mmCIF entry with sequence, helices, sheets and N, C-alpha, C, O atoms, coordinates in Angstrom:
data_MODEL
# 
_entry.id   MODEL 
# 
_entity.id                         1 
_entity.type                       polymer 
_entity.pdbx_number_of_molecules   1 
# 
_entity_poly.entity_id                      1 
_entity_poly.type                           'polypeptide(L)' 
_entity_poly.nstd_linkage                   no 
_entity_poly.nstd_monomer                   no 
_entity_poly.pdbx_seq_one_letter_code       MRGIAVRAELTDEWKKRGVKEDPEYAILTSEISKAAFGLTTA 
_entity_poly.pdbx_seq_one_letter_code_can   MRGIAVRAELTDEWKKRGVKEDPEYAILTSEISKAAFGLTTA 
_entity_poly.pdbx_strand_id                 A 
# 
loop_
_entity_poly_seq.entity_id 
_entity_poly_seq.num 
_entity_poly_seq.mon_id 
_entity_poly_seq.hetero 
1 1  MET n 
1 2  ARG n 
1 3  GLY n 
1 4  ILE n 
1 5  ALA n 
1 6  VAL n 
1 7  ARG n 
1 8  ALA n 
1 9  GLU n 
1 10 LEU n 
1 11 THR n 
1 12 ASP n 
1 13 GLU n 
1 14 TRP n 
1 15 LYS n 
1 16 LYS n 
1 17 ARG n 
1 18 GLY n 
1 19 VAL n 
1 20 LYS n 
1 21 GLU n 
1 22 ASP n 
1 23 PRO n 
1 24 GLU n 
1 25 TYR n 
1 26 ALA n 
1 27 ILE n 
1 28 LEU n 
1 29 THR n 
1 30 SER n 
1 31 GLU n 
1 32 ILE n 
1 33 SER n 
1 34 LYS n 
1 35 ALA n 
1 36 ALA n 
1 37 PHE n 
1 38 GLY n 
1 39 LEU n 
1 40 THR n 
1 41 THR n 
1 42 ALA n 
# 
_struct_asym.id          A 
_struct_asym.entity_id   1 
# 
loop_
_struct_conf.conf_type_id 
_struct_conf.id 
_struct_conf.pdbx_PDB_helix_id 
_struct_conf.beg_label_comp_id 
_struct_conf.beg_label_asym_id 
_struct_conf.beg_label_seq_id 
_struct_conf.pdbx_beg_PDB_ins_code 
_struct_conf.end_label_comp_id 
_struct_conf.end_label_asym_id 
_struct_conf.end_label_seq_id 
_struct_conf.pdbx_end_PDB_ins_code 
_struct_conf.beg_auth_comp_id 
_struct_conf.beg_auth_asym_id 
_struct_conf.beg_auth_seq_id 
_struct_conf.end_auth_comp_id 
_struct_conf.end_auth_asym_id 
_struct_conf.end_auth_seq_id 
_struct_conf.pdbx_PDB_helix_class 
_struct_conf.details 
_struct_conf.pdbx_PDB_helix_length 
HELX_P HELX_P1 AA1 ARG A 2  ? LYS A 16 ? ARG A 2  LYS A 16 1 ? 15 
HELX_P HELX_P2 AA2 ASP A 22 ? PHE A 37 ? ASP A 22 PHE A 37 1 ? 16 
# 
_struct_conf_type.id          HELX_P 
_struct_conf_type.criteria    ? 
_struct_conf_type.reference   ? 
# 
loop_
_atom_site.group_PDB 
_atom_site.id 
_atom_site.type_symbol 
_atom_site.label_atom_id 
_atom_site.label_alt_id 
_atom_site.label_comp_id 
_atom_site.label_asym_id 
_atom_site.label_entity_id 
_atom_site.label_seq_id 
_atom_site.pdbx_PDB_ins_code 
_atom_site.Cartn_x 
_atom_site.Cartn_y 
_atom_site.Cartn_z 
_atom_site.occupancy 
_atom_site.B_iso_or_equiv 
_atom_site.pdbx_formal_charge 
_atom_site.auth_seq_id 
_atom_site.auth_comp_id 
_atom_site.auth_asym_id 
_atom_site.auth_atom_id 
_atom_site.pdbx_PDB_model_num 
ATOM 1   N N  . MET A 1 1  ? 39.862 13.650 0.755   1.00 0.00 ? 1  MET A N  1 
ATOM 2   C CA . MET A 1 1  ? 40.734 13.376 -0.247  1.00 0.00 ? 1  MET A CA 1 
ATOM 3   C C  . MET A 1 1  ? 40.433 14.094 -1.465  1.00 0.00 ? 1  MET A C  1 
ATOM 4   O O  . MET A 1 1  ? 41.339 14.565 -2.153  1.00 0.00 ? 1  MET A O  1 
ATOM 5   N N  . ARG A 1 2  ? 39.073 14.218 -1.807  1.00 0.00 ? 2  ARG A N  1 
ATOM 6   C CA . ARG A 1 2  ? 38.717 14.915 -3.068  1.00 0.00 ? 2  ARG A CA 1 
ATOM 7   C C  . ARG A 1 2  ? 39.140 16.363 -3.083  1.00 0.00 ? 2  ARG A C  1 
ATOM 8   O O  . ARG A 1 2  ? 39.509 16.936 -4.108  1.00 0.00 ? 2  ARG A O  1 
ATOM 9   N N  . GLY A 1 3  ? 39.065 16.936 -1.864  1.00 0.00 ? 3  GLY A N  1 
ATOM 10  C CA . GLY A 1 3  ? 39.382 18.348 -1.709  1.00 0.00 ? 3  GLY A CA 1 
ATOM 11  C C  . GLY A 1 3  ? 40.909 18.562 -2.116  1.00 0.00 ? 3  GLY A C  1 
ATOM 12  O O  . GLY A 1 3  ? 41.278 19.560 -2.735  1.00 0.00 ? 3  GLY A O  1 
ATOM 13  N N  . ILE A 1 4  ? 41.638 17.686 -1.773  1.00 0.00 ? 4  ILE A N  1 
ATOM 14  C CA . ILE A 1 4  ? 43.237 17.749 -2.084  1.00 0.00 ? 4  ILE A CA 1 
ATOM 15  C C  . ILE A 1 4  ? 43.389 17.635 -3.603  1.00 0.00 ? 4  ILE A C  1 
ATOM 16  O O  . ILE A 1 4  ? 44.190 18.362 -4.191  1.00 0.00 ? 4  ILE A O  1 
ATOM 17  N N  . ALA A 1 5  ? 42.629 16.730 -4.256  1.00 0.00 ? 5  ALA A N  1 
ATOM 18  C CA . ALA A 1 5  ? 42.745 16.516 -5.603  1.00 0.00 ? 5  ALA A CA 1 
ATOM 19  C C  . ALA A 1 5  ? 42.246 17.705 -6.329  1.00 0.00 ? 5  ALA A C  1 
ATOM 20  O O  . ALA A 1 5  ? 42.843 18.053 -7.348  1.00 0.00 ? 5  ALA A O  1 
ATOM 21  N N  . VAL A 1 6  ? 41.210 18.366 -5.911  1.00 0.00 ? 6  VAL A N  1 
ATOM 22  C CA . VAL A 1 6  ? 40.645 19.543 -6.591  1.00 0.00 ? 6  VAL A CA 1 
ATOM 23  C C  . VAL A 1 6  ? 41.644 20.777 -6.415  1.00 0.00 ? 6  VAL A C  1 
ATOM 24  O O  . VAL A 1 6  ? 41.853 21.571 -7.333  1.00 0.00 ? 6  VAL A O  1 
ATOM 25  N N  . ARG A 1 7  ? 42.206 20.864 -5.236  1.00 0.00 ? 7  ARG A N  1 
ATOM 26  C CA . ARG A 1 7  ? 43.259 21.846 -5.025  1.00 0.00 ? 7  ARG A CA 1 
ATOM 27  C C  . ARG A 1 7  ? 44.453 21.808 -5.893  1.00 0.00 ? 7  ARG A C  1 
ATOM 28  O O  . ARG A 1 7  ? 45.049 22.799 -6.313  1.00 0.00 ? 7  ARG A O  1 
ATOM 29  N N  . ALA A 1 8  ? 44.785 20.406 -6.153  1.00 0.00 ? 8  ALA A N  1 
ATOM 30  C CA . ALA A 1 8  ? 45.888 20.115 -6.975  1.00 0.00 ? 8  ALA A CA 1 
ATOM 31  C C  . ALA A 1 8  ? 45.633 20.461 -8.549  1.00 0.00 ? 8  ALA A C  1 
ATOM 32  O O  . ALA A 1 8  ? 46.514 20.906 -9.284  1.00 0.00 ? 8  ALA A O  1 
ATOM 33  N N  . GLU A 1 9  ? 44.425 20.216 -8.914  1.00 0.00 ? 9  GLU A N  1 
ATOM 34  C CA . GLU A 1 9  ? 44.044 20.574 -10.264 1.00 0.00 ? 9  GLU A CA 1 
ATOM 35  C C  . GLU A 1 9  ? 43.976 22.089 -10.403 1.00 0.00 ? 9  GLU A C  1 
ATOM 36  O O  . GLU A 1 9  ? 44.361 22.623 -11.443 1.00 0.00 ? 9  GLU A O  1 
ATOM 37  N N  . LEU A 1 10 ? 43.544 22.727 -9.482  1.00 0.00 ? 10 LEU A N  1 
ATOM 38  C CA . LEU A 1 10 ? 43.444 24.217 -9.390  1.00 0.00 ? 10 LEU A CA 1 
ATOM 39  C C  . LEU A 1 10 ? 44.820 24.830 -9.595  1.00 0.00 ? 10 LEU A C  1 
ATOM 40  O O  . LEU A 1 10 ? 45.086 25.599 -10.520 1.00 0.00 ? 10 LEU A O  1 
ATOM 41  N N  . THR A 1 11 ? 45.657 24.436 -8.676  1.00 0.00 ? 11 THR A N  1 
ATOM 42  C CA . THR A 1 11 ? 47.032 25.053 -8.760  1.00 0.00 ? 11 THR A CA 1 
ATOM 43  C C  . THR A 1 11 ? 47.681 24.605 -10.084 1.00 0.00 ? 11 THR A C  1 
ATOM 44  O O  . THR A 1 11 ? 48.364 25.427 -10.694 1.00 0.00 ? 11 THR A O  1 
ATOM 45  N N  . ASP A 1 12 ? 47.521 23.387 -10.561 1.00 0.00 ? 12 ASP A N  1 
ATOM 46  C CA . ASP A 1 12 ? 48.142 23.113 -11.859 1.00 0.00 ? 12 ASP A CA 1 
ATOM 47  C C  . ASP A 1 12 ? 47.594 24.009 -13.004 1.00 0.00 ? 12 ASP A C  1 
ATOM 48  O O  . ASP A 1 12 ? 48.350 24.363 -13.909 1.00 0.00 ? 12 ASP A O  1 
ATOM 49  N N  . GLU A 1 13 ? 46.345 24.365 -12.976 1.00 0.00 ? 13 GLU A N  1 
ATOM 50  C CA . GLU A 1 13 ? 45.784 25.312 -13.925 1.00 0.00 ? 13 GLU A CA 1 
ATOM 51  C C  . GLU A 1 13 ? 46.408 26.722 -13.775 1.00 0.00 ? 13 GLU A C  1 
ATOM 52  O O  . GLU A 1 13 ? 46.738 27.398 -14.750 1.00 0.00 ? 13 GLU A O  1 
ATOM 53  N N  . TRP A 1 14 ? 46.547 27.118 -12.500 1.00 0.00 ? 14 TRP A N  1 
ATOM 54  C CA . TRP A 1 14 ? 47.229 28.392 -12.397 1.00 0.00 ? 14 TRP A CA 1 
ATOM 55  C C  . TRP A 1 14 ? 48.587 28.474 -12.909 1.00 0.00 ? 14 TRP A C  1 
ATOM 56  O O  . TRP A 1 14 ? 49.020 29.496 -13.442 1.00 0.00 ? 14 TRP A O  1 
ATOM 57  N N  . LYS A 1 15 ? 49.281 27.382 -12.748 1.00 0.00 ? 15 LYS A N  1 
ATOM 58  C CA . LYS A 1 15 ? 50.693 27.345 -13.233 1.00 0.00 ? 15 LYS A CA 1 
ATOM 59  C C  . LYS A 1 15 ? 50.735 27.446 -14.747 1.00 0.00 ? 15 LYS A C  1 
ATOM 60  O O  . LYS A 1 15 ? 51.616 28.092 -15.313 1.00 0.00 ? 15 LYS A O  1 
ATOM 61  N N  . LYS A 1 16 ? 49.746 26.782 -15.415 1.00 0.00 ? 16 LYS A N  1 
ATOM 62  C CA . LYS A 1 16 ? 49.767 26.792 -16.912 1.00 0.00 ? 16 LYS A CA 1 
ATOM 63  C C  . LYS A 1 16 ? 49.331 28.232 -17.386 1.00 0.00 ? 16 LYS A C  1 
ATOM 64  O O  . LYS A 1 16 ? 49.571 28.631 -18.525 1.00 0.00 ? 16 LYS A O  1 
ATOM 65  N N  . ARG A 1 17 ? 48.708 28.946 -16.484 1.00 0.00 ? 17 ARG A N  1 
ATOM 66  C CA . ARG A 1 17 ? 48.343 30.353 -16.790 1.00 0.00 ? 17 ARG A CA 1 
ATOM 67  C C  . ARG A 1 17 ? 49.320 31.381 -16.363 1.00 0.00 ? 17 ARG A C  1 
ATOM 68  O O  . ARG A 1 17 ? 49.112 32.578 -16.556 1.00 0.00 ? 17 ARG A O  1 
ATOM 69  N N  . GLY A 1 18 ? 50.418 30.911 -15.766 1.00 0.00 ? 18 GLY A N  1 
ATOM 70  C CA . GLY A 1 18 ? 51.588 31.854 -15.559 1.00 0.00 ? 18 GLY A CA 1 
ATOM 71  C C  . GLY A 1 18 ? 51.692 32.291 -14.076 1.00 0.00 ? 18 GLY A C  1 
ATOM 72  O O  . GLY A 1 18 ? 52.446 33.207 -13.748 1.00 0.00 ? 18 GLY A O  1 
ATOM 73  N N  . VAL A 1 19 ? 50.948 31.643 -13.216 1.00 0.00 ? 19 VAL A N  1 
ATOM 74  C CA . VAL A 1 19 ? 51.082 32.076 -11.782 1.00 0.00 ? 19 VAL A CA 1 
ATOM 75  C C  . VAL A 1 19 ? 52.484 31.363 -11.279 1.00 0.00 ? 19 VAL A C  1 
ATOM 76  O O  . VAL A 1 19 ? 52.687 30.171 -11.509 1.00 0.00 ? 19 VAL A O  1 
ATOM 77  N N  . LYS A 1 20 ? 53.307 32.080 -10.667 1.00 0.00 ? 20 LYS A N  1 
ATOM 78  C CA . LYS A 1 20 ? 54.527 31.534 -10.366 1.00 0.00 ? 20 LYS A CA 1 
ATOM 79  C C  . LYS A 1 20 ? 55.027 31.900 -8.893  1.00 0.00 ? 20 LYS A C  1 
ATOM 80  O O  . LYS A 1 20 ? 55.913 31.232 -8.361  1.00 0.00 ? 20 LYS A O  1 
ATOM 81  N N  . GLU A 1 21 ? 54.488 32.875 -8.321  1.00 0.00 ? 21 GLU A N  1 
ATOM 82  C CA . GLU A 1 21 ? 54.960 33.313 -6.997  1.00 0.00 ? 21 GLU A CA 1 
ATOM 83  C C  . GLU A 1 21 ? 53.908 32.922 -5.966  1.00 0.00 ? 21 GLU A C  1 
ATOM 84  O O  . GLU A 1 21 ? 52.708 32.836 -6.228  1.00 0.00 ? 21 GLU A O  1 
ATOM 85  N N  . ASP A 1 22 ? 54.470 32.684 -4.732  1.00 0.00 ? 22 ASP A N  1 
ATOM 86  C CA . ASP A 1 22 ? 53.512 32.301 -3.514  1.00 0.00 ? 22 ASP A CA 1 
ATOM 87  C C  . ASP A 1 22 ? 52.561 33.451 -3.265  1.00 0.00 ? 22 ASP A C  1 
ATOM 88  O O  . ASP A 1 22 ? 51.380 33.156 -3.080  1.00 0.00 ? 22 ASP A O  1 
ATOM 89  N N  . PRO A 1 23 ? 52.925 34.737 -3.235  1.00 0.00 ? 23 PRO A N  1 
ATOM 90  C CA . PRO A 1 23 ? 51.948 35.736 -3.080  1.00 0.00 ? 23 PRO A CA 1 
ATOM 91  C C  . PRO A 1 23 ? 50.695 35.662 -4.021  1.00 0.00 ? 23 PRO A C  1 
ATOM 92  O O  . PRO A 1 23 ? 49.564 35.889 -3.590  1.00 0.00 ? 23 PRO A O  1 
ATOM 93  N N  . GLU A 1 24 ? 50.950 35.336 -5.313  1.00 0.00 ? 24 GLU A N  1 
ATOM 94  C CA . GLU A 1 24 ? 49.899 35.221 -6.311  1.00 0.00 ? 24 GLU A CA 1 
ATOM 95  C C  . GLU A 1 24 ? 48.929 34.109 -5.844  1.00 0.00 ? 24 GLU A C  1 
ATOM 96  O O  . GLU A 1 24 ? 47.713 34.297 -5.803  1.00 0.00 ? 24 GLU A O  1 
ATOM 97  N N  . TYR A 1 25 ? 49.459 33.062 -5.529  1.00 0.00 ? 25 TYR A N  1 
ATOM 98  C CA . TYR A 1 25 ? 48.634 31.871 -5.010  1.00 0.00 ? 25 TYR A CA 1 
ATOM 99  C C  . TYR A 1 25 ? 47.779 32.294 -3.777  1.00 0.00 ? 25 TYR A C  1 
ATOM 100 O O  . TYR A 1 25 ? 46.608 31.931 -3.664  1.00 0.00 ? 25 TYR A O  1 
ATOM 101 N N  . ALA A 1 26 ? 48.397 33.057 -2.879  1.00 0.00 ? 26 ALA A N  1 
ATOM 102 C CA . ALA A 1 26 ? 47.695 33.489 -1.741  1.00 0.00 ? 26 ALA A CA 1 
ATOM 103 C C  . ALA A 1 26 ? 46.562 34.404 -2.051  1.00 0.00 ? 26 ALA A C  1 
ATOM 104 O O  . ALA A 1 26 ? 45.509 34.314 -1.420  1.00 0.00 ? 26 ALA A O  1 
ATOM 105 N N  . ILE A 1 27 ? 46.737 35.291 -3.006  1.00 0.00 ? 27 ILE A N  1 
ATOM 106 C CA . ILE A 1 27 ? 45.828 36.278 -3.437  1.00 0.00 ? 27 ILE A CA 1 
ATOM 107 C C  . ILE A 1 27 ? 44.507 35.431 -4.121  1.00 0.00 ? 27 ILE A C  1 
ATOM 108 O O  . ILE A 1 27 ? 43.343 35.645 -3.782  1.00 0.00 ? 27 ILE A O  1 
ATOM 109 N N  . LEU A 1 28 ? 44.851 34.588 -4.987  1.00 0.00 ? 28 LEU A N  1 
ATOM 110 C CA . LEU A 1 28 ? 43.814 33.795 -5.737  1.00 0.00 ? 28 LEU A CA 1 
ATOM 111 C C  . LEU A 1 28 ? 43.054 32.996 -4.718  1.00 0.00 ? 28 LEU A C  1 
ATOM 112 O O  . LEU A 1 28 ? 41.824 33.046 -4.733  1.00 0.00 ? 28 LEU A O  1 
ATOM 113 N N  . THR A 1 29 ? 43.713 32.237 -3.801  1.00 0.00 ? 29 THR A N  1 
ATOM 114 C CA . THR A 1 29 ? 43.060 31.479 -2.802  1.00 0.00 ? 29 THR A CA 1 
ATOM 115 C C  . THR A 1 29 ? 42.179 32.362 -1.910  1.00 0.00 ? 29 THR A C  1 
ATOM 116 O O  . THR A 1 29 ? 41.093 31.921 -1.535  1.00 0.00 ? 29 THR A O  1 
ATOM 117 N N  . SER A 1 30 ? 42.565 33.510 -1.572  1.00 0.00 ? 30 SER A N  1 
ATOM 118 C CA . SER A 1 30 ? 41.804 34.408 -0.659  1.00 0.00 ? 30 SER A CA 1 
ATOM 119 C C  . SER A 1 30 ? 40.562 34.896 -1.390  1.00 0.00 ? 30 SER A C  1 
ATOM 120 O O  . SER A 1 30 ? 39.505 35.098 -0.793  1.00 0.00 ? 30 SER A O  1 
ATOM 121 N N  . GLU A 1 31 ? 40.727 35.092 -2.780  1.00 0.00 ? 31 GLU A N  1 
ATOM 122 C CA . GLU A 1 31 ? 39.553 35.663 -3.673  1.00 0.00 ? 31 GLU A CA 1 
ATOM 123 C C  . GLU A 1 31 ? 38.485 34.525 -3.697  1.00 0.00 ? 31 GLU A C  1 
ATOM 124 O O  . GLU A 1 31 ? 37.299 34.775 -3.484  1.00 0.00 ? 31 GLU A O  1 
ATOM 125 N N  . ILE A 1 32 ? 38.941 33.273 -3.961  1.00 0.00 ? 32 ILE A N  1 
ATOM 126 C CA . ILE A 1 32 ? 38.142 32.041 -3.980  1.00 0.00 ? 32 ILE A CA 1 
ATOM 127 C C  . ILE A 1 32 ? 37.312 31.933 -2.718  1.00 0.00 ? 32 ILE A C  1 
ATOM 128 O O  . ILE A 1 32 ? 36.084 31.865 -2.745  1.00 0.00 ? 32 ILE A O  1 
ATOM 129 N N  . SER A 1 33 ? 38.053 31.921 -1.584  1.00 0.00 ? 33 SER A N  1 
ATOM 130 C CA . SER A 1 33 ? 37.346 31.885 -0.320  1.00 0.00 ? 33 SER A CA 1 
ATOM 131 C C  . SER A 1 33 ? 36.323 32.798 -0.063  1.00 0.00 ? 33 SER A C  1 
ATOM 132 O O  . SER A 1 33 ? 35.206 32.455 0.325   1.00 0.00 ? 33 SER A O  1 
ATOM 133 N N  . LYS A 1 34 ? 36.719 34.116 -0.295  1.00 0.00 ? 34 LYS A N  1 
ATOM 134 C CA . LYS A 1 34 ? 35.775 35.275 -0.127  1.00 0.00 ? 34 LYS A CA 1 
ATOM 135 C C  . LYS A 1 34 ? 34.524 35.101 -1.079  1.00 0.00 ? 34 LYS A C  1 
ATOM 136 O O  . LYS A 1 34 ? 33.401 35.350 -0.642  1.00 0.00 ? 34 LYS A O  1 
ATOM 137 N N  . ALA A 1 35 ? 34.701 34.709 -2.273  1.00 0.00 ? 35 ALA A N  1 
ATOM 138 C CA . ALA A 1 35 ? 33.629 34.427 -3.199  1.00 0.00 ? 35 ALA A CA 1 
ATOM 139 C C  . ALA A 1 35 ? 32.688 33.305 -2.804  1.00 0.00 ? 35 ALA A C  1 
ATOM 140 O O  . ALA A 1 35 ? 31.463 33.335 -2.924  1.00 0.00 ? 35 ALA A O  1 
ATOM 141 N N  . ALA A 1 36 ? 33.421 32.306 -2.316  1.00 0.00 ? 36 ALA A N  1 
ATOM 142 C CA . ALA A 1 36 ? 32.573 31.035 -2.035  1.00 0.00 ? 36 ALA A CA 1 
ATOM 143 C C  . ALA A 1 36 ? 31.928 31.033 -0.601  1.00 0.00 ? 36 ALA A C  1 
ATOM 144 O O  . ALA A 1 36 ? 30.834 30.510 -0.383  1.00 0.00 ? 36 ALA A O  1 
ATOM 145 N N  . PHE A 1 37 ? 32.666 31.640 0.335   1.00 0.00 ? 37 PHE A N  1 
ATOM 146 C CA . PHE A 1 37 ? 32.232 31.562 1.722   1.00 0.00 ? 37 PHE A CA 1 
ATOM 147 C C  . PHE A 1 37 ? 31.983 32.870 2.542   1.00 0.00 ? 37 PHE A C  1 
ATOM 148 O O  . PHE A 1 37 ? 31.528 32.929 3.684   1.00 0.00 ? 37 PHE A O  1 
ATOM 149 N N  . GLY A 1 38 ? 32.388 33.955 1.701   1.00 0.00 ? 38 GLY A N  1 
ATOM 150 C CA . GLY A 1 38 ? 32.220 35.264 2.320   1.00 0.00 ? 38 GLY A CA 1 
ATOM 151 C C  . GLY A 1 38 ? 33.328 35.545 3.363   1.00 0.00 ? 38 GLY A C  1 
ATOM 152 O O  . GLY A 1 38 ? 33.264 36.517 4.115   1.00 0.00 ? 38 GLY A O  1 
ATOM 153 N N  . LEU A 1 39 ? 34.327 34.673 3.377   1.00 0.00 ? 39 LEU A N  1 
ATOM 154 C CA . LEU A 1 39 ? 35.529 34.896 4.304   1.00 0.00 ? 39 LEU A CA 1 
ATOM 155 C C  . LEU A 1 39 ? 36.916 34.980 3.578   1.00 0.00 ? 39 LEU A C  1 
ATOM 156 O O  . LEU A 1 39 ? 37.136 34.324 2.560   1.00 0.00 ? 39 LEU A O  1 
ATOM 157 N N  . THR A 1 40 ? 37.741 35.724 4.082   1.00 0.00 ? 40 THR A N  1 
ATOM 158 C CA . THR A 1 40 ? 39.074 35.900 3.460   1.00 0.00 ? 40 THR A CA 1 
ATOM 159 C C  . THR A 1 40 ? 39.988 34.879 4.355   1.00 0.00 ? 40 THR A C  1 
ATOM 160 O O  . THR A 1 40 ? 39.658 34.523 5.486   1.00 0.00 ? 40 THR A O  1 
ATOM 161 N N  . THR A 1 41 ? 41.163 34.464 3.701   1.00 0.00 ? 41 THR A N  1 
ATOM 162 C CA . THR A 1 41 ? 42.079 33.700 4.362   1.00 0.00 ? 41 THR A CA 1 
ATOM 163 C C  . THR A 1 41 ? 42.921 34.381 5.463   1.00 0.00 ? 41 THR A C  1 
ATOM 164 O O  . THR A 1 41 ? 43.651 33.750 6.227   1.00 0.00 ? 41 THR A O  1 
ATOM 165 N N  . ALA A 1 42 ? 42.753 35.776 5.482   1.00 0.00 ? 42 ALA A N  1 
ATOM 166 C CA . ALA A 1 42 ? 43.585 36.513 6.469   1.00 0.00 ? 42 ALA A CA 1 
ATOM 167 C C  . ALA A 1 42 ? 42.913 36.506 7.704   1.00 0.00 ? 42 ALA A C  1 
ATOM 168 O O  . ALA A 1 42 ? 43.413 37.061 8.682   1.00 0.00 ? 42 ALA A O  1 
# 
């Protein structure tokens, strides 16, 4: 449950900063995964 809440907070912050398109969310998510785990979402 906490992971879902954290994801919601993160996407809300991205919206505040102007992220509007699905491809932008995918790029940001992939970069976070790469930095945190060394893996991309692809």
